[in-house]
C-alpha positions in Angstrom: 131.6 18.8 18.3 134.0 19.2 15.4 135.0 15.5 15.8 131.4 14.4 15.7 130.8 16.5 12.6 133.7 15.0 10.8 132.7 11.4 11.7 129.1 12.0 10.7 130.0 14.0 7.5 128.0 17.0 8.5 128.6 20.6 9.6 129.1 21.5 13.3 125.9 23.6 13.0 124.0 20.4 12.2 125.5 18.6 15.2 124.4 21.6 17.3 120.9 21.4 16.0 120.7 17.6 16.8 122.1 18.1 20.3 119.6 20.9 21.0 116.7 18.8 19.8 115.7 21.1 16.9 113.4 20.0 14.2 113.7 20.0 10.4 116.7 17.6 10.3 116.5 14.6 7.9 116.1 11.3 9.8 119.2 9.8 8.1 121.3 12.8 9.1 120.1 12.7 12.7 120.9 9.0 12.8 124.5 9.5 11.6 125.0 12.3 14.1 123.6 10.3 17.0 125.7 7.3 16.1 128.8 9.5 16.0 127.9 11.0 19.4 127.6 7.5 20.8 130.8 6.3 19.3 132.9 9.2 20.5 131.2 9.6 23.8 130.5 13.2 23.2 128.9 15.3 26.0 127.9 19.0 25.4 129.8 21.5 27.5 127.1 23.0 29.7 129.0 26.2 30.5 129.8 26.8 26.8 126.2 26.2 25.9 125.0 28.6 28.5 127.3 31.3 27.1 126.0 30.8 23.6 122.3 30.3 24.3 122.0 32.4 27.5 120.1 29.4 28.9 121.2 26.9 31.6 118.5 24.3 30.8 118.4 23.7 34.5 115.3 23.7 36.8 115.2 23.5 40.5 113.1 21.2 42.6 112.3 21.8 46.3 111.1 18.8 48.3 111.2 17.5 51.8 113.1 14.8 53.7 109.9 13.4 55.3 110.1 10.1 53.3 106.4 10.2 52.6 105.2 8.1 49.6 103.2 10.9 47.9 105.8 13.7 47.7 108.6 11.2 47.0 106.6 9.7 44.1 106.0 13.2 42.6 109.7 14.1 43.0 110.8 11.0 41.1 108.3 11.8 38.4 109.4 15.4 38.1 113.0 14.4 37.9 112.3 11.9 35.1 110.0 14.2 33.1 112.5 17.1 33.4 115.3 15.0 32.0 113.0 13.8 29.2 112.3 17.4 28.4 116.0 18.2 28.1 116.6 19.8 31.5 119.2 19.3 34.2 117.7 19.0 37.7 119.0 20.5 40.9 117.2 19.4 44.0 117.0 20.8 47.5 115.4 18.7 50.3 114.1 20.6 53.4 114.6 19.4 56.9 111.6 21.6 58.0 109.0 23.3 55.9 109.2 26.9 57.2 109.3 30.3 55.5 113.0 30.6 56.3 113.9 27.2 54.9 111.9 27.7 51.8 113.5 31.2 51.1 116.9 29.7 51.7 116.2 26.9 49.2 115.0 29.3 46.6 118.1 31.5 47.0 120.3 28.4 46.7 118.7 27.4 43.4 118.7 31.0 42.0 122.5 31.1 42.7 122.7 28.1 40.3 120.9 30.1 37.7 118.0 27.8 37.3 115.4 28.8 34.7 112.4 27.7 36.9 111.5 26.0 40.1 109.0 23.3 41.1 108.0 23.1 44.7 106.8 19.7 45.9 105.7 21.4 49.1 102.2 22.7 49.3 101.6 24.0 52.8 100.6 27.5 53.7 104.2 28.7 54.2 105.1 27.6 50.6 102.1 29.2 49.1 102.6 32.4 51.0 106.2 32.7 49.8 105.0 32.2 46.2 102.2 34.7 46.4 104.1 37.5 48.1 107.7 37.2 46.7 108.8 37.6 43.1 111.6 35.0 42.8 112.4 36.2 39.3 111.9 32.9 37.6 108.7 30.8 36.8 107.6 28.8 39.8 105.1 26.0 40.0 103.7 24.4 43.2 103.0 20.7 42.9 101.1 18.9 45.6 98.9 15.8 45.4 97.2 17.5 42.5 98.9 20.3 40.7 98.3 23.8 42.1 99.1 27.0 40.2 100.8 29.3 42.7 98.4 32.2 42.6 95.1 30.4 42.3 95.1 27.2 44.3 92.1 25.0 43.8 91.4 21.9 45.8 88.0 21.0 44.2 89.3 17.6 43.1 90.5 16.8 46.6 87.3 18.0 48.2 85.1 16.1 45.8 87.0 12.9 46.2 86.7 13.2 50.0 83.0 13.6 49.7 82.9 10.5 47.4 84.8 8.4 49.9 82.5 9.5 52.7 79.4 8.9 50.6 80.6 5.3 50.0 80.6 4.7 53.7 77.3 6.4 54.2 75.8 4.1 51.5 77.0 1.1 53.4 74.9 2.3 56.4 77.6 3.9 58.5 76.5 7.0 60.5 79.5 7.5 62.9 82.4 8.0 60.5 85.6 9.2 62.1 88.3 11.1 60.1 92.1 11.0 60.5 92.9 14.5 59.1 96.3 15.7 57.8 98.1 18.8 59.1 96.0 22.0 59.2 98.7 24.0 57.4 98.2 21.9 54.2 95.4 23.0 51.8 95.0 19.4 50.7 94.3 18.2 54.2 91.8 21.0 54.8 90.0 20.1 51.5 89.7 16.5 52.4 88.5 17.2 55.9 85.9 19.7 54.6 84.7 17.2 52.0 84.2 14.6 54.8 82.4 17.1 57.0 80.2 18.5 54.3 79.1 15.1 53.1 78.1 14.1 56.6 76.2 17.4 57.1 74.4 16.9 53.7 73.3 13.5 55.0 71.8 15.1 58.1 74.5 13.9 60.5 76.6 15.7 63.0 80.4 15.3 62.2 82.5 14.1 65.1 85.8 15.8 66.0 88.5 14.9 63.5 91.6 13.3 64.9 94.7 15.0 63.5 97.8 13.3 62.1 100.9 14.5 60.2 100.6 12.2 57.1 102.8 9.5 58.6 101.8 5.9 59.5 102.9 6.5 63.1 100.4 9.4 63.4 97.7 7.2 61.8 98.4 4.5 64.4 98.0 7.1 67.3 94.8 8.4 65.7 93.6 4.8 65.2 94.0 4.1 68.9 91.9 7.1 69.8 89.1 6.0 67.4 89.3 2.4 68.6 88.4 3.7 72.0 85.1 5.1 70.7 82.5 2.3 70.5 80.2 4.3 68.3 82.7 4.6 65.4 82.0 2.0 62.7 84.0 3.6 59.9 87.2 5.7 59.4 88.2 7.9 56.5 91.9 8.7 56.6 93.4 11.6 54.6 96.1 9.4 53.2 97.0 5.8 52.9 100.0 5.9 55.2 97.8 7.1 58.1 95.2 4.5 57.1 97.8 1.8 57.4 98.7 3.0 60.8 95.1 2.9 61.8 94.7 -0.7 60.5 97.3 -1.8 63.0 95.8 0.2 65.9 92.4 -1.3 65.2 93.8 -4.8 65.0 95.7 -4.4 68.3 92.4 -3.2 69.9 90.7 -6.5 68.8 88.6 -4.8 66.1 88.2 -6.6 62.8 88.3 -4.7 59.5 85.8 -4.5 57.9 83.5 -6.7 60.1 83.7 -4.2 63.0 85.1 -1.1 61.4 85.5 0.0 57.7 88.5 1.9 56.7 89.1 4.2 53.6 92.4 5.8 52.7 93.5 8.3 50.1 96.3 8.0 47.3 96.2 4.4 46.3 99.8 3.5 47.2 101.0 0.3 45.5 100.9 -1.5 48.8 97.2 -0.6 49.3 95.9 -3.7 47.5 98.2 -6.0 49.4 97.3 -5.0 53.0 95.1 -7.3 55.1 92.4 -6.6 54.1 93.1 -4.8 50.8 92.5 -1.1 51.4 89.6 0.9 49.9 91.1 4.2 48.8 90.9 7.2 46.5 93.3 6.8 43.6 95.2 9.8 42.3 97.9 9.7 39.6 100.9 11.3 41.3 103.2 10.4 38.4 100.9 12.4 36.1 101.0 15.3 38.5 104.8 15.4 38.3 104.8 15.2 34.5 102.1 18.0 34.4 104.2 20.2 36.6 107.2 19.9 34.2 104.9 20.6 31.2 103.6 23.8 32.8 107.0 25.0 33.9 108.5 24.3 30.5 105.7 26.3 28.8 106.3 29.2 31.2 110.1 29.1 30.6 109.9 28.9 26.8 106.7 31.0 26.5 105.6 28.4 24.0 101.9 28.4 24.9 101.9 24.7 24.8 98.7 22.9 25.8 98.9 21.5 29.4 97.0 18.3 30.1 94.1 18.5 32.6 94.4 17.5 36.2 93.9 13.7 36.3 90.6 12.7 37.7 90.5 11.1 41.1 88.5 7.9 41.6 87.4 5.7 44.5 88.8 2.2 44.4 86.6 -0.2 46.5 88.4 -3.1 48.1 87.8 -5.4 51.1 88.4 -2.9 53.9 84.9 -1.5 53.7 81.6 -3.3 54.3 78.1 -2.7 55.5 77.7 -1.3 59.0 77.7 -4.1 61.6 74.6 -4.6 63.7 75.2 -3.8 67.3 
Protein backbone atom coordinates (compact mmCIF):
# COMPACT_ATOMS: atom_id res chain seq x y z
CA UNK A 1 0.00 0.00 0.00
CA UNK A 2 2.93 2.32 0.73
CA UNK A 3 4.31 1.65 -2.76
CA UNK A 4 0.94 2.48 -4.33
CA UNK A 5 0.74 5.67 -2.27
CA UNK A 6 4.21 6.82 -3.38
CA UNK A 7 3.50 6.11 -7.05
CA UNK A 8 0.13 7.89 -6.93
CA UNK A 9 1.45 10.80 -4.85
CA UNK A 10 -1.12 10.34 -2.07
CA UNK A 11 -1.22 9.13 1.52
CA UNK A 12 -1.65 5.46 2.37
CA UNK A 13 -4.96 6.42 4.06
CA UNK A 14 -6.22 7.63 0.67
CA UNK A 15 -5.18 4.34 -0.94
CA UNK A 16 -7.06 2.49 1.81
CA UNK A 17 -10.18 4.55 1.18
CA UNK A 18 -10.05 3.78 -2.56
CA UNK A 19 -9.48 0.06 -1.95
CA UNK A 20 -12.40 -0.09 0.46
CA UNK A 21 -14.73 1.70 -1.94
CA UNK A 22 -15.32 4.75 0.22
CA UNK A 23 -16.86 7.93 -1.17
CA UNK A 24 -15.72 11.56 -1.03
CA UNK A 25 -12.55 11.02 -3.06
CA UNK A 26 -11.80 13.32 -5.97
CA UNK A 27 -12.18 11.50 -9.32
CA UNK A 28 -8.64 12.49 -10.39
CA UNK A 29 -7.20 11.15 -7.13
CA UNK A 30 -9.14 7.90 -7.46
CA UNK A 31 -7.90 7.53 -11.04
CA UNK A 32 -4.24 7.93 -10.01
CA UNK A 33 -4.59 5.42 -7.21
CA UNK A 34 -6.34 2.87 -9.44
CA UNK A 35 -3.66 3.28 -12.13
CA UNK A 36 -0.94 2.74 -9.52
CA UNK A 37 -2.73 -0.36 -8.22
CA UNK A 38 -2.93 -1.72 -11.77
CA UNK A 39 0.69 -0.93 -12.56
CA UNK A 40 2.06 -2.49 -9.38
CA UNK A 41 -0.32 -5.45 -9.31
CA UNK A 42 -1.34 -4.60 -5.76
CA UNK A 43 -3.73 -6.98 -3.95
CA UNK A 44 -5.07 -6.20 -0.45
CA UNK A 45 -4.00 -8.60 2.31
CA UNK A 46 -7.27 -10.17 3.38
CA UNK A 47 -6.00 -11.29 6.78
CA UNK A 48 -4.61 -7.85 7.56
CA UNK A 49 -7.80 -6.13 6.49
CA UNK A 50 -9.82 -8.46 8.70
CA UNK A 51 -7.69 -7.56 11.72
CA UNK A 52 -8.10 -3.83 11.08
CA UNK A 53 -11.78 -3.74 10.10
CA UNK A 54 -13.04 -6.79 12.07
CA UNK A 55 -14.77 -7.76 8.80
CA UNK A 56 -13.93 -10.67 6.49
CA UNK A 57 -15.97 -9.34 3.54
CA UNK A 58 -16.85 -12.98 2.85
CA UNK A 59 -20.27 -14.52 2.39
CA UNK A 60 -21.15 -18.18 2.19
CA UNK A 61 -23.35 -19.79 -0.45
CA UNK A 62 -25.00 -23.19 -0.02
CA UNK A 63 -26.21 -24.92 -3.17
CA UNK A 64 -26.70 -28.41 -4.53
CA UNK A 65 -24.90 -30.65 -6.99
CA UNK A 66 -28.11 -31.56 -8.81
CA UNK A 67 -27.10 -29.77 -12.01
CA UNK A 68 -30.56 -28.21 -12.41
CA UNK A 69 -30.76 -25.07 -14.51
CA UNK A 70 -32.73 -22.95 -12.01
CA UNK A 71 -30.51 -23.32 -8.92
CA UNK A 72 -27.34 -23.23 -11.03
CA UNK A 73 -28.46 -19.96 -12.66
CA UNK A 74 -29.19 -18.37 -9.29
CA UNK A 75 -25.83 -19.56 -7.95
CA UNK A 76 -23.93 -17.92 -10.81
CA UNK A 77 -25.91 -14.70 -10.34
CA UNK A 78 -25.25 -14.65 -6.59
CA UNK A 79 -21.54 -15.21 -7.15
CA UNK A 80 -21.31 -12.36 -9.67
CA UNK A 81 -23.42 -9.92 -7.64
CA UNK A 82 -21.47 -10.66 -4.45
CA UNK A 83 -18.14 -9.94 -6.15
CA UNK A 84 -19.60 -6.74 -7.61
CA UNK A 85 -20.59 -5.74 -4.06
CA UNK A 86 -17.04 -6.31 -2.81
CA UNK A 87 -17.48 -9.70 -1.17
CA UNK A 88 -15.42 -12.84 -1.41
CA UNK A 89 -17.61 -15.94 -1.90
CA UNK A 90 -17.18 -19.34 -0.28
CA UNK A 91 -19.49 -22.01 -1.71
CA UNK A 92 -20.60 -25.40 -0.44
CA UNK A 93 -22.45 -27.86 -2.69
CA UNK A 94 -24.60 -30.51 -1.05
CA UNK A 95 -24.76 -34.11 -2.21
CA UNK A 96 -28.11 -34.49 -0.46
CA UNK A 97 -30.48 -31.85 0.90
CA UNK A 98 -30.94 -33.10 4.45
CA UNK A 99 -30.95 -31.41 7.84
CA UNK A 100 -27.60 -32.99 8.70
CA UNK A 101 -25.95 -31.93 5.42
CA UNK A 102 -27.32 -28.39 5.76
CA UNK A 103 -26.13 -28.06 9.37
CA UNK A 104 -22.69 -29.35 8.37
CA UNK A 105 -22.50 -26.84 5.51
CA UNK A 106 -23.45 -23.97 7.81
CA UNK A 107 -20.79 -25.01 10.34
CA UNK A 108 -18.18 -25.23 7.58
CA UNK A 109 -18.95 -21.68 6.45
CA UNK A 110 -19.06 -20.28 9.99
CA UNK A 111 -15.59 -21.73 10.59
CA UNK A 112 -14.46 -19.51 7.69
CA UNK A 113 -15.92 -16.49 9.52
CA UNK A 114 -18.41 -15.58 6.80
CA UNK A 115 -20.47 -12.48 7.48
CA UNK A 116 -23.67 -13.95 6.06
CA UNK A 117 -25.04 -16.95 4.18
CA UNK A 118 -27.26 -17.37 1.13
CA UNK A 119 -29.02 -20.72 0.74
CA UNK A 120 -29.97 -21.64 -2.82
CA UNK A 121 -31.93 -24.49 -1.30
CA UNK A 122 -35.58 -23.96 -0.51
CA UNK A 123 -37.00 -27.26 0.65
CA UNK A 124 -38.65 -27.83 4.01
CA UNK A 125 -35.43 -29.10 5.61
CA UNK A 126 -33.64 -25.85 4.77
CA UNK A 127 -36.49 -23.65 5.98
CA UNK A 128 -36.80 -25.64 9.21
CA UNK A 129 -33.10 -25.16 9.90
CA UNK A 130 -33.36 -21.42 9.32
CA UNK A 131 -36.49 -20.98 11.43
CA UNK A 132 -35.34 -22.98 14.44
CA UNK A 133 -31.59 -22.43 14.63
CA UNK A 134 -29.81 -19.14 15.23
CA UNK A 135 -26.71 -19.51 13.09
CA UNK A 136 -25.26 -16.24 14.40
CA UNK A 137 -25.01 -14.43 11.04
CA UNK A 138 -27.61 -13.03 8.64
CA UNK A 139 -29.07 -15.73 6.40
CA UNK A 140 -31.22 -15.46 3.28
CA UNK A 141 -33.02 -18.32 1.54
CA UNK A 142 -33.16 -17.93 -2.22
CA UNK A 143 -35.34 -20.21 -4.31
CA UNK A 144 -36.99 -19.55 -7.70
CA UNK A 145 -38.22 -16.35 -6.19
CA UNK A 146 -36.55 -14.93 -3.10
CA UNK A 147 -37.91 -16.06 0.25
CA UNK A 148 -37.16 -14.40 3.56
CA UNK A 149 -36.34 -17.18 5.96
CA UNK A 150 -39.01 -16.47 8.55
CA UNK A 151 -41.92 -15.53 6.34
CA UNK A 152 -41.91 -17.54 3.11
CA UNK A 153 -44.47 -16.38 0.57
CA UNK A 154 -45.20 -18.28 -2.63
CA UNK A 155 -47.97 -16.02 -3.88
CA UNK A 156 -46.09 -15.23 -7.11
CA UNK A 157 -45.52 -18.93 -7.83
CA UNK A 158 -49.14 -19.78 -7.03
CA UNK A 159 -50.52 -16.97 -9.16
CA UNK A 160 -48.29 -17.84 -12.10
CA UNK A 161 -49.41 -21.48 -11.94
CA UNK A 162 -53.04 -20.35 -12.06
CA UNK A 163 -52.22 -18.12 -15.03
CA UNK A 164 -50.62 -21.04 -16.91
CA UNK A 165 -53.58 -23.30 -16.17
CA UNK A 166 -56.06 -20.57 -17.15
CA UNK A 167 -54.30 -20.25 -20.51
CA UNK A 168 -55.00 -23.92 -21.18
CA UNK A 169 -58.59 -23.61 -20.01
CA UNK A 170 -59.14 -20.67 -22.36
CA UNK A 171 -57.97 -22.90 -25.19
CA UNK A 172 -60.79 -25.29 -24.35
CA UNK A 173 -58.84 -27.95 -22.45
CA UNK A 174 -60.74 -29.62 -19.61
CA UNK A 175 -58.46 -32.56 -18.76
CA UNK A 176 -55.19 -30.87 -17.80
CA UNK A 177 -52.52 -33.07 -16.25
CA UNK A 178 -49.82 -31.73 -13.95
CA UNK A 179 -46.22 -32.88 -13.54
CA UNK A 180 -45.51 -31.70 -10.00
CA UNK A 181 -42.19 -31.06 -8.29
CA UNK A 182 -41.08 -32.71 -5.03
CA UNK A 183 -43.58 -32.28 -2.19
CA UNK A 184 -40.83 -31.08 0.19
CA UNK A 185 -40.35 -27.90 -1.86
CA UNK A 186 -42.72 -24.97 -1.14
CA UNK A 187 -42.40 -23.81 -4.75
CA UNK A 188 -43.61 -27.16 -6.03
CA UNK A 189 -46.56 -27.13 -3.64
CA UNK A 190 -47.49 -23.56 -4.64
CA UNK A 191 -47.47 -24.42 -8.35
CA UNK A 192 -49.49 -27.57 -7.77
CA UNK A 193 -52.02 -25.68 -5.66
CA UNK A 194 -52.35 -22.97 -8.29
CA UNK A 195 -53.05 -25.60 -10.98
CA UNK A 196 -55.59 -27.37 -8.78
CA UNK A 197 -57.39 -24.22 -7.60
CA UNK A 198 -57.74 -22.86 -11.13
CA UNK A 199 -59.36 -26.10 -12.27
CA UNK A 200 -61.72 -26.10 -9.28
CA UNK A 201 -62.63 -22.45 -9.97
CA UNK A 202 -63.56 -23.52 -13.51
CA UNK A 203 -65.87 -26.19 -12.11
CA UNK A 204 -63.55 -29.07 -13.02
CA UNK A 205 -62.30 -31.96 -10.94
CA UNK A 206 -58.47 -32.00 -10.92
CA UNK A 207 -56.88 -35.34 -11.84
CA UNK A 208 -54.11 -36.88 -9.75
CA UNK A 209 -50.83 -35.01 -10.27
CA UNK A 210 -47.86 -37.06 -11.47
CA UNK A 211 -44.81 -36.30 -9.35
CA UNK A 212 -41.30 -35.61 -10.57
CA UNK A 213 -38.04 -34.42 -8.99
CA UNK A 214 -37.38 -31.35 -11.19
CA UNK A 215 -35.24 -33.38 -13.63
CA UNK A 216 -35.92 -34.03 -17.32
CA UNK A 217 -35.71 -37.76 -16.62
CA UNK A 218 -38.57 -37.54 -14.13
CA UNK A 219 -40.55 -35.45 -16.62
CA UNK A 220 -40.03 -38.16 -19.21
CA UNK A 221 -41.34 -40.82 -16.81
CA UNK A 222 -44.33 -38.64 -15.92
CA UNK A 223 -44.96 -37.92 -19.59
CA UNK A 224 -45.22 -41.65 -20.30
CA UNK A 225 -47.84 -41.95 -17.58
CA UNK A 226 -49.86 -39.03 -18.97
CA UNK A 227 -49.51 -40.28 -22.55
CA UNK A 228 -51.28 -43.46 -21.48
CA UNK A 229 -54.37 -41.45 -20.49
CA UNK A 230 -56.43 -40.74 -23.63
CA UNK A 231 -58.49 -38.05 -21.86
CA UNK A 232 -55.51 -35.76 -21.19
CA UNK A 233 -55.26 -33.02 -23.81
CA UNK A 234 -52.89 -30.66 -21.96
CA UNK A 235 -50.00 -30.86 -19.49
CA UNK A 236 -48.67 -28.21 -17.11
CA UNK A 237 -45.19 -29.09 -15.84
CA UNK A 238 -43.78 -27.44 -12.70
CA UNK A 239 -40.52 -26.60 -14.47
CA UNK A 240 -39.12 -26.55 -18.00
CA UNK A 241 -36.77 -29.48 -17.51
CA UNK A 242 -39.67 -31.79 -16.67
CA UNK A 243 -41.63 -30.30 -19.56
CA UNK A 244 -38.78 -31.18 -21.93
CA UNK A 245 -38.77 -34.75 -20.69
CA UNK A 246 -42.53 -34.91 -21.21
CA UNK A 247 -42.16 -33.64 -24.80
CA UNK A 248 -39.95 -36.63 -25.61
CA UNK A 249 -42.29 -39.10 -23.92
CA UNK A 250 -45.28 -37.75 -25.82
CA UNK A 251 -43.40 -37.90 -29.12
CA UNK A 252 -42.39 -41.51 -28.49
CA UNK A 253 -46.04 -42.33 -27.77
CA UNK A 254 -46.98 -40.94 -31.20
CA UNK A 255 -48.68 -37.83 -29.78
CA UNK A 256 -48.09 -34.51 -31.52
CA UNK A 257 -47.58 -31.27 -29.61
CA UNK A 258 -49.72 -29.17 -29.76
CA UNK A 259 -52.06 -30.92 -32.22
CA UNK A 260 -52.84 -33.76 -29.78
CA UNK A 261 -51.53 -32.45 -26.45
CA UNK A 262 -50.58 -28.93 -25.33
CA UNK A 263 -47.62 -28.51 -22.96
CA UNK A 264 -46.72 -25.61 -20.63
CA UNK A 265 -43.54 -25.37 -18.56
CA UNK A 266 -42.23 -23.03 -15.86
CA UNK A 267 -38.96 -20.98 -15.75
CA UNK A 268 -38.34 -20.03 -19.40
CA UNK A 269 -34.94 -21.64 -19.78
CA UNK A 270 -32.94 -20.24 -22.74
CA UNK A 271 -33.52 -23.50 -24.61
CA UNK A 272 -37.33 -23.24 -24.25
CA UNK A 273 -37.79 -21.16 -27.39
CA UNK A 274 -35.68 -23.60 -29.44
CA UNK A 275 -37.45 -26.86 -28.62
CA UNK A 276 -39.71 -28.50 -31.19
CA UNK A 277 -42.19 -26.97 -30.86
CA UNK A 278 -41.05 -23.88 -28.91
CA UNK A 279 -42.28 -24.22 -25.33
CA UNK A 280 -45.00 -22.09 -23.77
CA UNK A 281 -43.80 -21.39 -20.24
CA UNK A 282 -43.83 -19.07 -17.24
CA UNK A 283 -40.88 -16.68 -17.28
CA UNK A 284 -39.17 -15.77 -14.03
CA UNK A 285 -35.97 -13.74 -13.80
CA UNK A 286 -33.63 -16.00 -11.83
CA UNK A 287 -30.67 -13.66 -12.39
CA UNK A 288 -32.64 -10.90 -10.66
CA UNK A 289 -33.45 -13.29 -7.81
CA UNK A 290 -29.75 -13.88 -7.21
CA UNK A 291 -28.92 -10.17 -7.30
CA UNK A 292 -31.80 -9.45 -4.94
CA UNK A 293 -30.55 -12.06 -2.48
CA UNK A 294 -27.16 -10.35 -2.35
CA UNK A 295 -28.77 -6.91 -1.91
CA UNK A 296 -30.83 -8.17 1.03
CA UNK A 297 -27.90 -9.93 2.67
CA UNK A 298 -25.63 -6.89 2.24
CA UNK A 299 -28.27 -4.65 3.84
CA UNK A 300 -28.54 -7.07 6.75
CA UNK A 301 -24.75 -7.27 7.21
CA UNK A 302 -24.11 -3.55 6.98
CA UNK A 303 -27.39 -2.55 8.68
CA UNK A 304 -27.64 0.10 5.99
CA UNK A 305 -31.40 0.01 5.56
CA UNK A 306 -30.83 0.04 1.81
CA UNK A 307 -33.92 -0.31 -0.34
CA UNK A 308 -34.37 -3.79 -1.79
CA UNK A 309 -35.91 -4.18 -5.25
CA UNK A 310 -39.28 -5.96 -5.39
CA UNK A 311 -39.65 -9.58 -6.43
CA UNK A 312 -39.62 -9.62 -10.25
CA UNK A 313 -43.04 -10.31 -11.73
CA UNK A 314 -43.65 -13.64 -13.41
CA UNK A 315 -45.25 -13.71 -16.85
CA UNK A 316 -46.63 -16.31 -19.22
CA UNK A 317 -44.74 -16.58 -22.51
CA UNK A 318 -47.01 -18.16 -25.13
CA UNK A 319 -45.25 -20.15 -27.84
CA UNK A 320 -46.18 -22.97 -30.21
CA UNK A 321 -46.51 -25.83 -27.71
CA UNK A 322 -50.09 -24.83 -26.82
CA UNK A 323 -53.15 -24.74 -29.06
CA UNK A 324 -56.89 -25.21 -28.91
CA UNK A 325 -58.18 -28.52 -27.60
CA UNK A 326 -58.42 -31.05 -30.40
CA UNK A 327 -61.80 -32.47 -31.36
CA UNK A 328 -62.04 -36.15 -30.52
